[in-house]
C-alpha positions as CSV (number, residue, x, y, z in Angstrom):
1,X,53.1,153.3,88.5
2,X,54.3,156.8,89.6
3,X,52.3,158.3,92.5
4,X,54.6,161.1,93.4
5,X,56.1,163.9,91.4
6,X,59.8,163.2,91.0
7,X,60.6,166.8,91.6
8,X,58.4,167.0,94.7
9,X,58.7,163.6,96.5
10,X,56.1,164.6,99.1
11,X,53.5,165.7,96.5
12,X,51.1,163.0,95.4
13,X,50.2,163.2,91.7
14,X,46.6,162.6,90.4
15,X,45.1,162.0,87.0
16,X,43.6,158.5,87.3
17,X,40.3,157.3,88.7
18,X,41.7,154.1,90.4
19,X,45.2,153.5,91.7
20,X,47.2,150.4,92.5
21,X,46.4,148.4,89.3
22,X,48.6,148.9,86.2
23,X,47.2,146.3,83.9
24,X,43.7,146.2,82.4
25,X,42.2,143.0,80.8
26,X,39.6,143.0,78.1
27,X,37.3,140.0,78.8
28,X,35.1,138.1,76.4
29,X,31.5,137.9,77.4
30,X,31.2,134.4,78.8
31,X,29.5,132.2,81.4
32,X,31.8,129.1,81.5
33,X,33.6,128.5,84.8
34,X,36.9,130.3,85.4
35,X,38.9,128.2,87.8
36,X,42.1,129.3,89.7
37,X,44.8,129.9,87.1
38,X,42.4,131.2,84.5
39,X,43.0,134.8,83.5
40,X,39.4,135.7,84.5
41,X,39.9,134.4,88.0
42,X,41.2,137.4,89.9
43,X,42.8,135.3,92.5
44,X,45.2,133.8,89.9
45,X,47.4,137.0,89.9
46,X,50.0,138.2,92.4
47,X,49.0,141.8,91.5
48,X,45.6,143.6,91.0
49,X,44.0,144.0,87.6
50,X,41.3,146.0,86.0
51,X,38.7,144.0,84.1
52,X,36.3,145.1,81.4
53,X,33.8,142.8,79.5
54,X,33.5,143.4,75.8
55,X,29.8,142.9,75.2
56,X,29.0,140.6,72.3
57,X,32.5,139.1,72.2
58,X,31.6,135.5,72.6
59,X,34.3,132.7,72.4
60,X,32.6,131.5,69.2
61,X,32.7,134.9,67.5
62,X,36.3,135.7,68.5
63,X,37.9,132.3,68.0
64,X,35.9,130.9,65.1
65,X,35.0,134.1,63.3
66,X,38.1,136.3,63.9
67,X,36.2,138.8,66.1
68,X,34.5,140.1,63.0
69,X,32.8,143.5,63.7
70,X,34.1,143.7,67.2
71,X,37.3,145.7,66.9
72,X,35.6,149.0,67.7
73,X,34.0,147.5,70.8
74,X,37.4,146.2,72.0
75,X,39.0,149.6,71.5
76,X,36.2,151.4,73.3
77,X,36.4,149.0,76.2
78,X,40.2,149.5,76.4
79,X,39.8,153.2,76.4
80,X,37.5,152.9,79.4
81,X,40.2,150.8,81.2
82,X,42.9,153.4,80.4
83,X,40.6,156.2,81.7
84,X,40.0,154.1,84.8
85,X,43.8,153.8,85.5
86,X,45.3,151.1,83.4
87,X,48.8,151.7,82.1
88,X,48.7,148.6,79.8
89,X,46.1,146.5,78.1
90,X,45.8,142.8,77.6
91,X,43.0,140.6,76.2
92,X,41.8,137.2,77.5
93,X,41.8,135.5,74.1
94,X,44.9,134.5,72.2
95,X,43.1,134.8,68.9
96,X,43.1,138.6,69.4
97,X,46.7,138.5,68.1
98,X,45.1,139.0,64.7
99,X,44.3,142.6,65.8
100,X,47.5,143.4,67.8
101,X,48.6,146.2,65.4
102,X,45.2,147.8,65.2
103,X,44.8,147.8,69.0
104,X,48.3,149.1,69.6
105,X,47.7,151.9,67.0
106,X,44.4,152.9,68.6
107,X,45.5,153.1,72.2
108,X,48.0,155.3,74.0
109,X,49.4,152.5,76.2
110,X,51.2,149.2,75.5
111,X,49.0,146.3,74.3
112,X,49.6,142.6,75.0
113,X,46.8,141.0,72.9
114,X,48.0,137.4,73.1
115,X,50.4,134.9,74.8
116,X,51.6,134.2,71.2
117,X,53.6,137.4,71.3
118,X,56.1,135.5,73.4
119,X,56.9,133.0,70.6
120,X,59.8,134.9,68.9
121,X,61.5,135.6,72.2
122,X,61.2,132.0,73.4
123,X,62.5,130.8,70.1
124,X,65.6,132.9,70.6
125,X,66.3,131.0,73.9
126,X,66.3,127.5,72.4
127,X,69.3,125.5,71.3
128,X,69.8,125.1,67.5
129,X,67.5,122.5,66.0
130,X,64.7,123.1,68.6
131,X,61.5,125.0,67.9
132,X,58.6,126.4,69.9
133,X,55.3,124.6,69.6
134,X,51.9,126.1,70.1
135,X,49.0,124.4,71.9
136,X,45.7,126.1,70.8
137,X,42.0,125.7,71.6
138,X,41.2,125.7,67.9
139,X,43.8,124.4,65.5
140,X,41.2,124.7,62.7
141,X,40.9,128.5,63.0
142,X,44.4,129.5,64.1
143,X,45.4,130.7,60.7
144,X,48.6,131.9,59.0
145,X,47.2,135.4,59.3
146,X,47.0,135.2,63.1
147,X,50.6,134.0,63.2
148,X,51.9,136.6,60.8
149,X,50.3,139.3,62.9
150,X,52.7,138.6,65.7
151,X,55.7,137.6,63.6
152,X,55.4,133.8,63.8
153,X,56.3,131.6,60.8
154,X,53.3,129.8,59.3
155,X,55.1,126.4,59.6
156,X,55.5,126.6,63.4
157,X,54.5,123.3,65.1
158,X,51.0,123.6,66.5
159,X,48.2,121.4,67.8
160,X,44.6,122.0,68.7
161,X,42.6,120.5,71.6
162,X,39.5,119.9,69.5
163,X,40.0,116.1,69.5
164,X,39.4,116.0,73.2
165,X,36.1,115.3,74.9
166,X,35.7,118.4,77.0
167,X,38.0,121.5,77.0
168,X,37.5,123.0,73.5
169,X,33.8,122.2,73.4
170,X,32.9,123.6,76.8
171,X,34.9,126.8,76.3
172,X,34.0,127.6,72.7
173,X,30.3,126.7,73.2
174,X,30.4,128.7,76.5
175,X,28.9,126.0,78.6
176,X,28.0,126.6,82.3
177,X,29.9,123.6,83.6
178,X,33.5,122.4,83.0
179,X,34.8,118.9,83.8
180,X,38.3,120.0,85.0
181,X,39.8,116.5,85.1
182,X,38.7,115.8,81.5
183,X,39.9,119.2,80.4
184,X,43.3,118.4,81.9
185,X,43.3,115.0,80.1
186,X,42.5,116.7,76.8
187,X,45.3,119.2,77.1
188,X,47.8,116.6,78.2
189,X,46.8,114.4,75.2
190,X,47.2,117.3,72.8
191,X,50.5,118.2,74.2
192,X,51.8,114.7,73.9
193,X,50.5,114.5,70.3
194,X,52.3,117.8,69.5
195,X,55.7,116.5,70.6
196,X,55.1,113.1,69.0
197,X,54.4,114.8,65.7
198,X,57.2,117.4,66.1
199,X,60.0,115.9,68.2
200,X,62.0,119.1,67.6
201,X,59.7,121.0,69.9
202,X,61.8,122.3,72.8
203,X,59.3,124.6,74.5
204,X,55.5,125.1,74.4
205,X,53.3,128.2,74.3
206,X,49.7,127.9,75.4
207,X,47.6,130.1,73.1
208,X,44.4,129.8,75.2
209,X,44.3,131.8,78.4
210,X,42.0,129.1,79.9
211,X,44.8,126.5,79.6
212,X,46.9,128.1,82.4
213,X,45.5,125.9,85.2
214,X,47.0,122.9,83.5
215,X,50.4,124.3,82.6
216,X,52.2,122.7,85.5
217,X,50.8,119.3,84.7
218,X,51.8,119.7,81.0
219,X,55.4,120.7,82.0
220,X,55.7,117.7,84.3
221,X,54.3,115.3,81.7
222,X,56.5,116.6,78.8
223,X,59.6,117.8,80.6
224,X,59.6,121.0,78.5
225,X,59.2,124.7,79.4
226,X,55.6,125.8,79.1
227,X,54.7,129.4,78.6
228,X,51.3,131.0,78.8
229,X,49.3,134.2,79.2
230,X,50.4,134.0,82.9
231,X,54.1,134.1,82.1
232,X,53.5,136.8,79.6
233,X,51.5,139.1,81.7
234,X,53.7,138.7,84.7
235,X,56.5,139.9,82.4
236,X,54.3,142.7,81.0
237,X,53.3,143.8,84.5
238,X,57.0,143.9,85.6
239,X,57.6,146.7,83.1
240,X,54.4,148.6,83.8
241,X,55.1,148.7,87.5
242,X,58.7,147.7,88.2
243,X,59.6,146.4,91.7
244,X,61.1,149.0,94.0
245,X,64.3,147.9,95.8
246,X,65.3,149.6,98.9
């Protein structure tokens, strides 16, 4: 983020309402707990963020119903974040990948709609014969159209957490309480099922931004690299506001 005019290093330059935060996050309208590691827990991040709630964007409507009728509301909320001072926009639901192109076309800043945008890059890092696997909160509604929107082949190994007792239900039904231990167990179980069904999986991407608190447990359990919205937005932020070296 440039504060000073390069031709006049002692002259501070204005134009924004709020300074010091380069990344704005579009939030679904929810009430479920956001524990440390979750994208919606501001303490999860080593840099400040702008947040904006998209009214009417429930987990059910975005994940199970493809954010039908909500695109204009997402764009309007993103424009508010840009006016506030954001130099880049992210969303807090991986299923918004379906609308990546429309969001990018409508806004004047870079857009990172989903952790799934990392998949082609991660695939390029793997040895021959290995593939990226996706762990998602809803395997039933993560469609080929979602994948195609971010250049992911439709046959990519993927597994949902719906078979678990807690995580998918509590998040998608927007419940006011979350059993963290059971959520961790659900995610570990789905991760193990994914690699058992697809032994060629050499790295995993967590579609759901609420899975980040369990990423380290999953990596230790599987012995594989685990990528998430946290890894993606740390990379995204590094471009929006590069580190200054003296």
